[in-house]
N, CA and C of each residue as an Amber inpcrd file, in Angstrom:
protein
   777
 144.6710000  99.6820000  14.4110000 144.7170000 101.1680000  14.8710000
 144.3600000 101.2440000  16.2890000 144.9520000 102.0580000  17.0710000
 144.5680000 102.3870000  18.3910000 143.8980000 103.7870000  18.5920000
 143.0520000 103.9250000  19.7250000 142.4530000 105.1190000  20.0050000
 142.2310000 105.0650000  21.6250000 142.7510000 106.0720000  22.0890000
 142.7230000 106.0210000  23.6480000 143.1300000 104.8350000  24.3640000
 144.3020000 104.2050000  23.7800000 144.9550000 103.0260000  24.2080000
 144.0760000 101.8260000  23.9950000 142.9760000 101.9990000  23.3040000
 142.1030000 100.7390000  22.9710000 142.3640000 100.2550000  21.4920000
 142.6750000  99.0330000  21.0870000 142.7570000  98.4900000  19.8740000
 141.4320000  98.5700000  19.1340000 141.2270000  99.3140000  17.9930000
 140.0420000  99.4180000  17.2460000 140.1080000  99.1870000  15.8250000
 138.9790000  98.5830000  15.2390000 138.9690000  98.5610000  13.7490000
 137.8030000  99.5780000  13.4840000 137.6520000 100.0940000  12.3270000
 136.6390000 100.7990000  11.8160000 136.5610000 100.5950000  10.2980000
 135.0450000 100.9300000   9.7990000 134.9020000 100.8550000   8.4730000
 133.5700000 101.4630000   8.2450000 133.1460000 101.4330000   6.9420000
 131.8980000 102.1520000   6.6080000 132.1430000 103.5950000   6.2060000
 130.9820000 104.2160000   5.7340000 131.1590000 105.4860000   5.5230000
 131.3010000 106.4210000   6.4900000 132.2270000 107.4450000   6.3330000
 132.4520000 108.2360000   7.4050000 131.4910000 109.3550000   7.7460000
 130.7450000 109.7480000   6.5060000 129.5640000 110.6360000   7.0070000
 128.2280000 109.9560000   7.5700000 128.2740000 108.5480000   7.8770000
 127.1680000 107.8230000   8.3440000 127.2590000 108.0410000   9.7860000
 126.0760000 107.6630000  10.3910000 126.1280000 107.6450000  11.7890000
 127.1230000 106.5130000  12.4270000 127.5400000 106.6700000  13.6350000
 128.6930000 105.8410000  14.0170000 127.9370000 104.8060000  15.0200000
 128.3830000 103.6220000  14.7410000 127.9550000 102.4120000  15.6040000
 129.1710000 101.9210000  16.4400000 129.1950000 101.9030000  17.8020000
 130.3440000 101.3450000  18.4770000 129.8470000  99.9770000  18.9330000
 130.8380000  98.9680000  18.8130000 130.4470000  97.6180000  19.2730000
 131.5610000  97.1400000  20.5050000 130.8950000  96.6990000  21.5090000
 131.6070000  96.3300000  22.7370000 131.3520000  94.8710000  23.0160000
 132.3290000  94.0220000  23.0050000 132.2750000  92.7180000  23.0510000
 132.2250000  92.1420000  24.5480000 131.8320000  90.9020000  24.6130000
 131.7690000  90.1400000  25.7750000 133.0220000  89.7910000  26.4840000
 133.0380000  89.5080000  27.9470000 134.2720000  89.1520000  28.6190000
 134.9850000  87.9670000  27.8040000 136.2060000  88.0510000  27.8070000
 137.0860000  86.8070000  27.2320000 137.0230000  86.9080000  25.6850000
 136.2220000  87.7190000  24.9860000 136.3110000  87.6850000  23.4780000
 137.1450000  88.9230000  23.1340000 136.8130000  89.2030000  21.7780000
 137.5440000  90.3700000  21.2040000 136.6270000  90.9060000  20.0130000
 137.0760000  91.8410000  19.5050000 136.2480000  92.6280000  18.3880000
 136.1400000  91.7440000  17.2030000 136.8930000  90.8050000  16.8770000
 136.5340000  89.8480000  15.8270000 135.2900000  88.9810000  15.8790000
 134.6170000  88.8360000  17.1000000 133.5610000  88.2400000  17.3040000
 132.2500000  89.2200000  16.7000000 132.5300000  90.3130000  16.3890000
 131.4990000  91.1490000  15.7090000 131.8050000  90.9130000  14.1230000
 132.2570000  89.9400000  13.5870000 132.5410000  90.0800000  12.2210000
 131.3820000  89.9670000  11.4420000 130.2520000  89.4080000  11.7510000
 129.0660000  89.3040000  10.8540000 128.3400000  90.6720000  10.9520000
 128.4680000  91.4080000  12.1330000 127.7840000  92.6280000  12.4570000
 128.5710000  93.5680000  11.6390000 129.8680000  93.6370000  11.6420000
 130.5320000  94.7010000  10.8830000 130.3160000  94.4570000   9.4150000
 130.2000000  93.2200000   8.8170000 129.8920000  93.2030000   7.4990000
 128.4040000  93.7960000   7.3040000 127.5980000  93.4320000   7.8780000
 126.0670000  94.0030000   7.8370000 126.0100000  95.3650000   7.9090000
 126.7620000  96.0730000   9.1620000 126.4350000  97.5260000   9.3490000
 127.2210000  98.3210000   8.3470000 128.4090000  98.0830000   7.8410000
 129.2580000  98.8320000   7.0600000 128.6740000  99.4630000   5.8310000
 127.7100000  98.8790000   5.3220000 127.0280000  99.2470000   4.1830000
 126.2380000 100.7380000   4.3130000 125.8520000 100.9580000   5.7930000
 125.1190000 102.0220000   6.0750000 125.5770000 103.0120000   7.2590000
 126.5250000 102.4170000   7.9060000 127.0840000 103.2490000   9.1200000
 128.6670000 103.1270000   9.2240000 129.0460000 104.2520000   9.9180000
 130.6550000 104.1450000  10.3350000 130.6230000 103.3420000  11.5030000
 131.4330000 102.1230000  11.6190000 131.3780000 101.1510000  12.2630000
 132.6960000 101.0730000  13.1050000 132.7720000 101.1760000  14.2800000
 133.8690000 101.0560000  15.1230000 133.8020000  99.7260000  16.2100000
 134.7250000  98.8260000  16.0700000 134.8660000  97.6770000  17.0940000
 135.8790000  97.9430000  17.7880000 135.9300000  97.7310000  19.0360000
 137.0150000  97.8250000  19.8580000 137.2760000  96.6070000  20.8490000
 138.5850000  96.5100000  21.0440000 138.9850000  95.3900000  22.0160000
 139.1810000  96.0610000  23.5450000 138.3730000  95.4130000  24.3110000
 138.4990000  96.0620000  25.8090000 139.8230000  95.8880000  26.3350000
 140.3280000  96.5640000  27.3180000 141.6420000  96.4970000  27.9680000
 142.0030000  95.0550000  28.3560000 143.1050000  94.6330000  27.7930000
 143.3660000  93.1150000  28.3030000 142.7270000  92.0170000  27.3870000
 141.9550000  92.4320000  26.4220000 141.4750000  91.5380000  25.5330000
 142.0790000  91.9260000  24.0320000 141.9280000  90.8080000  23.3280000
 142.4610000  91.0900000  21.6790000 143.9400000  91.6540000  21.6810000
 143.9740000  92.8010000  21.1830000 145.3110000  93.4790000  20.8930000
 145.3010000  94.7590000  21.8660000 144.4470000  94.9960000  22.5980000
 144.4640000  96.0990000  23.6650000 145.3670000  95.6770000  24.7740000
 146.1560000  96.6110000  25.2840000 147.0740000  96.2590000  26.3670000
 146.2270000  96.2280000  27.5190000 146.9420000  95.5360000  28.5800000
 146.1940000  95.5370000  29.8730000 145.7280000  96.7390000  30.5090000
 144.7320000  96.7370000  31.3160000 144.0770000  98.0290000  31.7430000
 145.2480000  98.6070000  32.8290000 145.2250000 100.0120000  32.6990000
 146.2170000 100.6650000  33.6650000 145.5460000 100.8650000  35.0460000
 144.1550000 100.5290000  35.1690000 143.4600000 100.6410000  36.3700000
 142.9960000  99.2340000  36.8550000 142.1030000  99.0610000  37.7390000
 141.5860000  97.7740000  38.2370000 140.4920000  97.0320000  37.4680000
 140.2700000  97.5920000  36.1240000 139.2850000  97.1270000  35.3310000
 137.7910000  97.1820000  35.8790000 137.7000000  98.1490000  36.6300000
 136.1700000  98.5020000  37.0580000 135.3030000  98.9010000  35.9780000
 134.0170000  98.4760000  35.8170000 133.0810000  98.7540000  34.8820000
 133.1320000 100.4720000  34.5930000 133.1010000 101.0460000  35.7870000
 132.9840000 102.3720000  35.5870000 134.3580000 102.9930000  34.7970000
 135.5290000 102.4610000  35.1600000 136.6990000 102.9080000  34.3900000
 136.6590000 102.3890000  32.9390000 136.3240000 101.2510000  32.6840000
 136.1120000 100.6230000  31.3430000 135.1290000 101.4940000  30.3850000
 133.9660000 101.9640000  31.0670000 133.0900000 102.9310000  30.4900000
 133.8490000 104.3160000  30.1010000 134.7070000 104.7330000  31.1540000
 135.4120000 106.0090000  30.9300000 136.1180000 105.6210000  29.6240000
 136.8650000 104.5740000  29.6920000 137.9210000 104.5000000  28.5510000
 137.1210000 104.4530000  27.2000000 136.0860000 103.7780000  27.0500000
 135.1270000 103.8090000  25.8480000 134.8680000 105.2080000  25.6230000
 134.3670000 105.8570000  26.5840000 133.8830000 107.3750000  26.3930000
 134.9490000 108.2120000  25.6900000 136.2000000 108.0370000  26.2580000
 137.2340000 108.6660000  25.7970000 137.6730000 108.3720000  24.2560000
 137.3690000 107.0620000  23.8940000 137.4970000 106.6250000  22.5050000
 136.5450000 107.3250000  21.6220000 135.3580000 107.2980000  22.1820000
 134.1230000 107.9870000  21.4030000 134.3010000 109.5580000  21.1190000
 134.9930000 110.1440000  22.0890000 135.3200000 111.4810000  21.9740000
 136.1770000 111.4930000  20.8260000 136.9940000 110.4820000  20.5120000
 138.2470000 110.8360000  19.3070000 137.5100000 110.4100000  18.0130000
 136.2460000 109.7920000  17.9240000 135.6810000 109.3650000  16.6300000
 135.1800000 110.3550000  15.8420000 134.8190000 111.7480000  16.3000000
 134.2210000 112.7270000  15.6120000 132.8940000 113.0010000  15.9520000
 131.8440000 113.2310000  15.0970000 130.6260000 113.7260000  15.5250000
 129.8990000 112.7900000  16.6950000 129.3650000 113.4740000  17.5960000
 128.5250000 112.7040000  18.4880000 127.2130000 113.3260000  18.4960000
 126.2110000 112.3540000  18.8860000 126.1990000 111.0390000  19.7280000
 126.4560000 110.0430000  18.8420000 126.7260000 108.6810000  19.4260000
 126.9350000 107.4310000  18.5900000 126.0200000 106.3440000  19.1990000
 125.7310000 105.5030000  18.3080000 124.8660000 104.2100000  18.7130000
 125.9080000 103.2820000  19.3270000 125.6120000 102.8230000  20.3540000
 126.3500000 101.6560000  21.1420000 125.7820000 100.4260000  21.2350000
 126.3760000  99.5080000  20.8410000 125.9200000  97.9850000  20.9210000
 126.8230000  97.2870000  21.9150000 126.3720000  96.6330000  22.8860000
 127.1770000  95.9910000  23.8390000 126.5520000  94.5140000  24.1300000
 127.4580000  93.5740000  24.2440000 127.0810000  92.1200000  24.3600000
 127.5910000  91.5460000  25.7080000 126.5750000  91.1350000  26.5560000
 126.9530000  90.5570000  27.8120000 127.7430000  91.5330000  28.8300000
 129.0150000  91.3930000  28.9830000 129.7190000  92.3140000  29.8420000
 130.0070000  93.7550000  29.0230000 130.0550000  93.6510000  27.7520000
 130.0620000  94.9290000  27.0560000 128.5540000  95.5310000  27.1220000
 127.6820000  94.8310000  27.3770000 126.2800000  95.2890000  27.6250000
 126.0880000  96.0640000  28.8310000 127.0680000  95.6990000  30.0480000
 126.9940000  96.0900000  31.3530000 127.8180000  97.6430000  31.1060000
 128.9820000  97.4510000  30.3560000 129.7820000  98.6740000  30.0760000
 128.9140000  99.7640000  29.3520000 128.1280000  99.3720000  28.2570000
 127.2030000 100.1100000  27.7170000 125.9960000 100.6600000  28.5350000
 125.6380000 100.0490000  29.3530000 124.7230000 100.5700000  30.3820000
 125.1290000 101.8290000  31.1070000 126.5880000 101.4600000  31.6310000
 127.3390000 102.4700000  32.3720000 127.5790000 103.7180000  31.5910000
 127.8380000 103.5710000  30.2190000 127.9020000 104.7040000  29.4030000
 126.7560000 105.6620000  29.2070000 125.6340000 104.8350000  29.1640000
 124.4550000 105.5090000  28.8210000 124.0890000 106.3200000  30.2780000
 124.3560000 105.8410000  31.2480000 124.0470000 106.6110000  32.3990000
 124.9060000 107.6130000  32.7370000 126.3570000 107.2860000  32.5540000
 127.2330000 108.1950000  33.0080000 127.6790000 109.3560000  32.0920000
 127.4400000 108.8870000  30.6770000 127.9250000 109.7990000  29.5060000
 126.6820000 109.8100000  28.5210000 125.5780000 110.4780000  29.1200000
 124.2940000 110.3280000  28.1230000 124.5300000 111.1280000  26.8240000
 125.3920000 112.1910000  26.9580000 125.4690000 113.1980000  25.9590000
 126.1650000 112.3840000  24.7270000 126.9650000 111.3570000  24.9910000
 127.7070000 110.6980000  23.8410000 126.8840000 109.6730000  23.2040000
 125.7140000 109.2270000  23.7870000 124.6950000 108.0010000  23.3540000
 123.7000000 108.4080000  22.4960000 123.4240000 108.1150000  21.2150000
 122.3190000 108.2190000  20.6050000 121.4140000 107.2100000  20.7060000
 121.8020000 105.9820000  20.6480000 120.9630000 104.8670000  20.9760000
 121.6730000 103.6980000  21.7300000 121.0480000 102.7940000  22.4350000
 121.6330000 101.6200000  23.1030000 120.8930000 100.3690000  22.6780000
 121.9630000  99.6030000  22.3070000 121.4020000  97.9260000  22.0730000
 122.2310000  97.0820000  22.9840000 121.3360000  96.4140000  23.8320000
 121.9410000  95.5510000  25.0220000 121.5470000  94.1790000  24.5200000
 122.6920000  93.3440000  24.3700000 122.5770000  91.8650000  23.7720000
 122.8900000  91.0940000  24.9960000 121.9740000  90.0200000  25.3250000
 122.3660000  89.0750000  26.2670000 123.2150000  89.7110000  27.6370000
 122.3990000  90.4130000  28.1940000 123.1520000  91.0240000  29.3800000
 122.2300000  91.2030000  30.4990000 122.7120000  91.7460000  31.6740000
 121.9810000  91.9470000  32.8190000 122.3520000  93.1950000  33.4570000
 121.4210000  93.7650000  34.3450000 121.8470000  95.0410000  35.2510000
 121.8420000  94.6810000  36.6060000 121.7660000  93.4910000  37.0630000
 121.8600000  93.2690000  38.4690000 121.6430000  91.5500000  38.5380000
 122.0690000  90.9590000  39.6430000 121.9600000  89.5280000  39.9800000
 121.5900000  89.2410000  41.3060000 120.9910000  88.2800000  41.6610000
 120.7560000  87.5100000  42.9330000 122.0890000  87.1680000  43.7030000
 121.9420000  87.3000000  44.9880000 123.2630000  87.0490000  45.6860000
 123.8060000  85.6410000  45.4770000 122.8110000  84.6730000  45.1560000
 123.4830000  83.3130000  44.7560000 124.1340000  83.4060000  43.5580000
 123.5000000  84.2020000  42.4670000 124.2810000  84.1470000  41.3860000
 125.4870000  84.8820000  41.4330000 125.5870000  86.0190000  42.1690000
 126.8160000  86.7350000  42.3330000 127.9570000  85.8000000  42.8800000
 127.7450000  85.1290000  43.9540000 128.4650000  83.9890000  44.5340000
 129.1380000  83.0700000  43.3320000 128.2930000  82.6010000  42.5600000
 128.7530000  81.8040000  41.5010000 129.6210000  82.4050000  40.6150000
 129.1510000  83.6560000  40.1130000 130.1210000  84.6210000  39.1740000
 131.5630000  84.7400000  39.8200000 131.6550000  85.1750000  41.0840000
 132.8240000  85.2180000  41.7490000 133.6200000  84.1960000  41.9000000
 133.0480000  82.8700000  42.1000000 133.6930000  81.8690000  42.0090000
 134.3500000  81.3160000  40.7960000 133.5550000  81.4910000  39.5710000
 134.0330000  81.3990000  38.4490000 135.3590000  82.0800000  38.1710000
 135.3130000  83.4450000  38.5100000 136.6860000  84.2310000  38.2910000
 137.6760000  83.7600000  39.1080000 137.3910000  83.5020000  40.3840000
 138.5440000  82.9650000  41.2650000 139.1170000  81.7420000  40.7790000
 138.2930000  80.9310000  40.2900000 138.7660000  79.6040000  39.8090000
 139.7930000  79.8290000  38.7160000 139.3160000  80.6750000  37.8450000
 140.3380000  80.9770000  36.6570000 141.4820000  81.4640000  36.9410000
 141.6320000  82.3700000  37.9530000 142.7200000  83.0320000  38.6490000
 143.6130000  82.0540000  39.1560000 143.0350000  81.1440000  39.9450000
 143.9040000  80.0620000  40.5860000 144.2970000  78.8410000  39.8110000
 143.3280000  78.4620000  38.7430000 143.8030000  77.4680000  37.9520000
 144.0240000  77.5180000  36.6300000 143.9430000  78.7800000  35.9850000
 144.2860000  79.1610000  34.6440000 142.9050000  79.0450000  33.7430000
 142.9750000  79.4410000  32.5970000 141.8070000  79.6120000  31.8400000
 141.2800000  78.2210000  31.2140000 142.0790000  77.2150000  31.5650000
 141.4840000  75.9150000  31.0720000 140.2690000  75.4060000  32.1470000
 140.1930000  76.1730000  33.2240000 139.0660000  75.8880000  34.1320000
 137.7740000  76.5410000  33.5590000 137.9890000  77.6500000  32.6020000
 136.5270000  78.1750000  32.0110000 136.0230000  77.2970000  30.8700000
 136.7940000  76.3780000  30.3560000 136.2900000  75.7520000  29.2680000
 134.9670000  74.9930000  29.4280000 134.6610000  74.3130000  30.7240000
 133.3820000  73.6300000  30.7570000 132.2270000  74.5740000  30.6420000
 132.3360000  75.8150000  30.8560000 131.1240000  76.8840000  30.8150000
 130.8730000  77.3270000  29.4510000 131.7210000  76.8880000  28.4430000
 131.3680000  77.3740000  27.1230000 130.2660000  76.6740000  26.2870000
 130.2390000  75.6230000  26.3710000 128.9720000  74.9370000  25.7080000
 127.7450000  75.4540000  26.2210000 127.5690000  75.8860000  27.5390000
 126.4220000  76.5500000  28.1140000 125.9490000  77.7670000  27.5380000
 127.0330000  78.4170000  26.7260000 126.7060000  79.6420000  26.1320000
 126.2070000  79.5580000  24.8380000 126.1010000  78.3010000  24.3850000
 125.5360000  78.0410000  22.9560000 124.2890000  77.2920000  23.1590000
 123.2790000  77.6190000  22.0500000 122.1040000  76.6410000  21.9910000
 122.5730000  75.2060000  21.5970000 121.7530000  74.1950000  21.9450000
 121.8100000  72.8190000  21.6100000 121.9070000  72.7320000  20.1500000
 121.1300000  73.3560000  19.4000000 121.0870000  73.3960000  18.0210000
 122.3460000  73.9220000  17.4990000 122.8390000  75.0130000  18.0480000
 124.1170000  75.6390000  17.6270000 125.3400000  74.5870000  17.6950000
 125.4220000  74.0040000  18.8240000 126.4110000  73.0860000  19.0620000
 126.4780000  71.7670000  17.8890000 125.3160000  71.4790000  17.5360000
 125.0720000  70.3840000  16.3230000 125.5020000  71.1170000  15.0780000
 124.9240000  72.3670000  14.8790000 125.1740000  72.9210000  13.4090000
 126.4770000  73.5040000  13.1850000 126.8800000  74.2480000  14.3780000
 128.2490000  75.0010000  14.2010000 129.4270000  74.6380000  15.2990000
 129.7670000  73.2590000  15.2820000 130.8370000  72.8890000  16.2000000
 132.0030000  73.9500000  16.2310000 132.3250000  74.3990000  15.0830000
 133.4130000  75.4170000  15.0390000 133.3230000  76.5720000  15.9010000
 132.1520000  76.9100000  16.0940000 131.9750000  78.2330000  17.0240000
 132.4680000  77.8220000  18.3980000 132.1460000  76.6240000  19.0090000
 132.7930000  76.2750000  20.1320000 134.2640000  76.0750000  20.1030000
 134.8930000  75.6140000  19.0090000 136.2930000  75.4200000  18.8050000
 136.6490000  76.9740000  18.8190000 136.0580000  77.8560000  18.1530000
 136.6400000  79.3250000  18.2120000 136.5470000  79.7540000  19.5580000
 135.5520000  79.7410000  20.3470000 135.3440000  80.2600000  21.6810000
 136.6040000  79.7360000  22.6080000 136.9440000  78.3260000  22.3770000
 138.0200000  77.5970000  23.0960000 139.1600000  78.2750000  22.8450000
 139.5330000  78.5370000  21.6730000 140.9310000  78.9130000  21.3420000
 141.0340000  80.4300000  22.0860000 140.0080000  81.1910000  21.8260000
 140.0380000  82.5380000  22.3960000 140.1560000  82.5610000  23.8160000
 139.3690000  81.6320000  24.6240000 139.3810000  81.5540000  26.0660000
 140.7900000  81.1080000  26.4700000 141.4130000  80.3210000  25.8550000
 142.7390000  79.7740000  26.3600000 143.7110000  80.8460000  26.1200000
 143.6440000  81.5630000  25.3990000 144.5230000  82.8170000  24.9880000
 144.5110000  83.8980000  25.9480000 143.3850000  83.9700000  26.6550000
 142.8410000  85.0580000  27.6080000 143.9190000  85.2920000  28.7510000
 144.1190000  86.3650000  29.2960000 145.0150000  86.5770000  30.5630000
 144.0170000  86.2720000  31.6630000 144.4180000  85.3500000  32.4730000
 143.4910000  84.8020000  33.3840000 143.2770000  85.9470000  34.6790000
 144.2300000  86.7850000  34.6980000 143.9970000  87.8010000  35.7850000
 143.1490000  88.7130000  35.2740000 143.0520000  89.1590000  34.0270000
 142.2150000  90.3350000  33.5310000 140.7810000  89.6050000  33.3820000
 140.7860000  88.3510000  33.1660000 139.4240000  87.5980000  33.0830000
 138.7470000  87.5020000  34.3820000 139.6000000  87.2190000  35.4870000
 139.0940000  87.1280000  36.8870000 138.6220000  88.3000000  37.4130000
 139.3570000  89.3950000  37.0780000 138.9090000  90.8290000  37.5660000
 137.5210000  91.1690000  36.7650000 137.4030000  90.8800000  35.6210000
 136.2060000  91.1880000  34.8790000 135.0640000  90.3370000  35.5270000
 135.2450000  89.2280000  35.8930000 134.0330000  88.4180000  36.5240000
 133.7650000  88.9210000  37.9300000 134.8020000  89.5050000  38.4560000
 134.6130000  90.1780000  39.9230000 133.6810000  91.3330000  39.7040000
 133.9660000  92.0630000  38.6320000 133.0710000  93.2720000  38.3880000
 131.7600000  92.9840000  37.8770000 131.6390000  91.8620000  37.1220000
 130.2480000  91.4350000  36.6300000 129.5240000  90.8890000  38.0720000
 130.0960000  90.3890000  38.7650000 129.4130000  89.7060000  40.0250000
 128.7950000  90.9430000  40.9750000 129.6420000  92.1250000  40.9620000
 129.4120000  93.2120000  41.8100000 128.4780000  94.3100000  40.9860000
 128.0440000  94.0710000  39.5850000 127.3470000  95.2260000  38.9390000
 126.0400000  95.2520000  39.3740000 125.4700000  96.5320000  39.5810000
 124.2690000  96.5000000  39.9460000 123.7620000  98.0060000  39.2820000
 123.1020000  97.9770000  38.1770000 122.7190000  99.4050000  37.6760000
 121.1360000  99.5640000  37.8030000 120.6160000  98.4970000  38.4230000
 119.2080000  98.3740000  38.4270000 118.3170000  99.5930000  38.6600000
 118.8470000 100.4820000  39.8060000 118.1980000 101.5260000  40.2990000
 118.5160000 102.8070000  39.6790000 119.6860000 102.5320000  38.6510000
 119.8020000 103.8440000  37.7940000 119.4610000 103.7560000  36.4290000
 118.7260000 102.6900000  36.0560000 118.4240000 102.4670000  34.6050000
 117.3350000 103.6130000  34.0540000 116.5400000 103.9210000  34.9960000
 115.3930000 104.9290000  34.7140000 115.9790000 106.2080000  34.3150000
 117.3020000 106.4840000  34.4670000 117.9420000 107.7150000  34.0260000
 118.3490000 107.6520000  32.4410000 118.2280000 106.4540000  31.8190000
 118.5050000 106.2540000  30.5280000 117.4510000 106.7010000  29.5730000
 117.7260000 107.6890000  28.8160000 116.6130000 108.4360000  27.9670000
 116.7160000 108.1580000  26.5370000 117.8550000 107.4920000  26.1790000
 118.0620000 107.2510000  24.7760000 117.0810000 106.0770000  24.3080000
 116.8170000 105.8650000  22.8900000 116.1520000 104.7120000  22.3900000
 116.9490000 103.5010000  22.6790000 116.3810000 102.5630000  23.2660000
 116.9080000 101.1370000  23.6040000 116.3950000 100.0570000  23.1700000
 117.0940000  99.0830000  22.8440000 116.7450000  97.6770000  22.1240000
 117.3100000  96.6420000  22.9740000 116.8570000  95.5470000  23.3510000
 117.1980000  94.5020000  23.8970000 117.0520000  93.3840000  22.9820000
 118.2580000  92.5820000  22.9040000 118.1420000  91.3850000  21.9380000
 118.5850000  90.2540000  22.7630000 118.0070000  89.0930000  23.0000000
 118.3070000  87.9340000  23.8360000 117.9780000  86.6290000  23.2520000
 118.7660000  85.8540000  23.3520000 118.4370000  84.4070000  22.9740000
 117.4730000  83.6690000  23.7930000 116.4900000  83.0320000  23.1250000
 115.3940000  82.3830000  23.7530000 115.9910000  81.4190000  24.7310000
 117.0940000  80.6680000  24.2480000 117.6850000  79.6690000  25.2890000
 118.9350000  80.0330000  26.2420000 118.8490000  81.4090000  26.2230000
 120.1170000  81.8720000  27.1690000 119.6760000  81.4230000  28.6210000
 120.8930000  80.8820000  29.0490000 120.6510000  80.2660000  30.4520000
 121.6130000  81.2670000  31.3700000 122.5270000  82.1200000  30.7740000
 123.2440000  83.0660000  31.6420000 122.4830000  84.1850000  31.8110000
 121.7910000  84.8550000  30.9550000 120.9770000  85.9640000  31.1020000
 119.7370000  85.7840000  30.3920000 118.8690000  84.8610000  30.8930000
 117.6130000  84.7260000  30.2580000 116.6170000  85.9250000  29.9270000
 115.8060000  85.7630000  29.0060000 114.9320000  86.6990000  28.5430000
 114.1710000  87.4850000  29.5040000 113.8470000  86.8480000  30.6850000
 113.3760000  87.5450000  31.7360000 114.1830000  88.6810000  32.3100000
 115.4740000  88.4050000  32.3060000 116.5020000  89.4210000  32.7230000
 116.4190000  90.5910000  31.7340000 116.2280000  90.6940000  30.5030000
 116.1870000  91.5270000  29.6440000 114.8000000  92.3020000  29.8230000
 113.7610000  91.5040000  30.0900000 112.2970000  92.1430000  30.3160000
 112.5520000  93.2350000  31.5070000 113.2830000  92.7310000  32.5280000
 113.4000000  93.5570000  33.6910000 114.1360000  94.9350000  33.4380000
 114.9890000  94.7360000  32.4860000 115.7100000  95.7980000  31.9930000
 115.0270000  97.0070000  31.1290000 114.1960000  96.3000000  30.4010000
 113.2380000  97.0160000  29.5230000 112.2640000  97.8560000  30.3520000
 111.6010000  97.2190000  31.3160000 110.6000000  97.7550000  32.1890000
 111.0430000  99.0600000  32.9700000 112.4690000  99.0930000  32.9590000
 113.1770000 100.2160000  33.7990000 113.4800000 101.3750000  32.8150000
 113.7290000 100.9790000  31.6890000 113.9650000 102.0310000  30.6880000
 112.7720000 102.5420000  29.8240000 112.4620000 103.7520000  29.9020000
 111.2290000 104.3020000  29.3000000 111.4100000 103.8930000  27.7660000
 110.2450000 103.0420000  27.0680000 110.2990000 102.8630000  25.7670000
 111.0920000 101.6760000  25.1280000 111.9180000 101.2640000  25.9740000
 112.8070000 100.1430000  25.5460000 112.0590000  98.9990000  25.2030000
 112.6480000  98.1940000  23.9970000 111.9830000  97.1520000  23.3110000
 112.8780000  95.8950000  23.5310000 112.3620000  94.7680000  23.6470000
 112.8190000  93.5300000  23.6910000 112.4560000  92.7100000  22.6440000
 113.4540000  92.0780000  22.0710000 113.2690000  91.0490000  21.0230000
 113.9610000  89.7190000  21.3170000 113.1840000  88.6060000  21.4930000
 113.6850000  87.2400000  21.9540000 113.9220000  86.5680000  20.5850000
 115.1390000  86.0910000  20.4880000 115.6150000  85.3780000  19.2390000
 115.7010000  83.7620000  19.5220000 114.8020000  83.0930000  18.7320000
 114.8080000  81.6330000  18.8530000 115.8090000  80.9870000  18.4160000
 116.2150000  79.7200000  18.9930000 117.3090000  78.8110000  18.7800000
 118.8920000  79.4350000  18.9070000 118.6620000  80.3000000  19.9200000
 120.1180000  81.1050000  20.1980000 120.0210000  81.0380000  21.8240000
 121.3730000  81.0620000  22.1580000 121.7270000  81.2030000  23.7430000
 122.4210000  82.5220000  23.7760000 123.4500000  82.4600000  24.8840000
 124.1040000  83.6120000  25.3130000 124.9300000  84.3530000  24.1080000
 125.4530000  83.6910000  23.0580000 126.2290000  84.0900000  22.1100000
 125.3670000  84.5260000  20.9950000 124.1870000  85.1380000  21.2190000
 123.2810000  85.3820000  20.2980000 123.8480000  86.4080000  19.0270000
 124.6530000  87.0740000  19.0270000 125.2140000  87.7340000  17.9540000
 126.0600000  86.9330000  17.0320000 126.5740000  85.8150000  17.5830000
 127.4520000  84.9370000  16.9080000 126.5200000  83.6820000  16.1820000
 125.4430000  83.4020000  17.1020000 124.7230000  82.1170000  16.6580000
 123.5270000  82.5410000  15.6970000 122.9940000  83.6570000  15.8850000
 121.8300000  84.0320000  15.2070000 122.2200000  85.4160000  14.4450000
 123.1250000  85.4560000  13.7690000 123.6880000  86.7300000  13.2610000
 122.7560000  87.3280000  12.1870000 122.1890000  86.5000000  11.5160000
 121.2260000  87.1670000  10.4360000 119.9450000  87.9750000  10.9430000
 119.6330000  87.2050000  12.0370000 118.3970000  87.6100000  12.8450000
 118.5430000  88.8340000  13.6370000 119.8190000  88.8580000  14.3640000
 120.2390000  89.6850000  15.1350000 120.5280000  91.1110000  14.2410000
 121.1480000  90.8810000  13.1620000 121.4720000  91.9550000  12.2910000
 120.4480000  92.6230000  11.6520000 119.3200000  91.8880000  11.4860000
 118.0620000  92.3920000  10.8410000 117.3750000  93.2340000  11.9900000
 117.2270000  92.9100000  13.2290000 116.7390000  93.5820000  14.2650000
 117.3500000  94.7930000  14.5740000 118.7860000  94.6740000  14.4470000
 119.5750000  95.7670000  14.8950000 119.4520000  96.9240000  13.8490000
 119.6760000  96.5440000  12.3560000 119.3890000  97.4630000  11.4360000
 118.0410000  98.1290000  11.6220000 116.9550000  97.4580000  11.7960000
 115.5560000  98.1030000  11.7950000 115.6290000  98.9520000  12.7950000
 116.2600000  98.6420000  13.8650000 116.2420000  99.6610000  15.2190000
 116.8870000 100.8250000  14.9380000 118.1730000 100.7550000  14.1930000
 118.9560000 101.8380000  13.9510000 118.3000000 102.8470000  12.9600000
 117.7060000 102.2600000  11.9290000 116.9140000 102.9810000  11.0120000
 115.8590000 103.7800000  11.6680000 115.0410000 103.2090000  12.5530000
 114.0360000 103.7930000  13.2770000 114.6500000 105.0870000  14.1400000
 115.7030000 104.7880000  14.5850000 116.2540000 105.8710000  15.5190000
 116.7310000 106.9740000  14.5930000 117.3890000 106.7460000  13.3400000
 117.9680000 107.7240000  12.5370000 116.9080000 108.5340000  11.9080000
 115.6170000 107.8640000  11.7510000 114.4230000 108.5400000  11.1600000
 113.9210000 109.5170000  11.9650000
């Protein structure tokens, strides 16, 4: 099913509160499978493929985070009653931050998983290099970074997850991927986070090397009333690695917001 040129899947009771799920760069909506399963008993759940990911067409724009947030906001407009709960993972969390800042009337609550609002110049250079290497050498160049996004215990316990990530990464359009990493490198919402007024939850893996718990703590300090939950034995792919704990915390938060 498509909405506003984005491929989406939806399920759960139409009369329930709506939860929108925004995936990380290089992934697709199927990576929310465990969250969709857990949420649809209580909520109207909508998972989307970002432009150039999954079954969504390449973006008609340059893939700027502000433009991607606008794409998602237009999709949200088509869903029915507003506002909605938004859950964003990594790059999806950056788009979710932009949504909450630029389209506050559409957002009931914000859940940010393994994401950041800003980076040091040293990290920005690394992120730009990662994207430009993928553009020049193809997606195979991104494979060495994949094991770093999973906790050591996950690699031992669930080798299939690394295989799944590998297949998805190799199928990704390198131009879309490179453009996204350029946007990630340039992203800086730190000075605007104070404008976010909706209830906010940050979920982060204890072993996350990409966006460590200290990064989530910085975001939480800037957003009034924001809560951080650090999930053990998980890294950057926390919704995938620690789905049960992730879902438990997310459902608790959503219930509190709805109450």
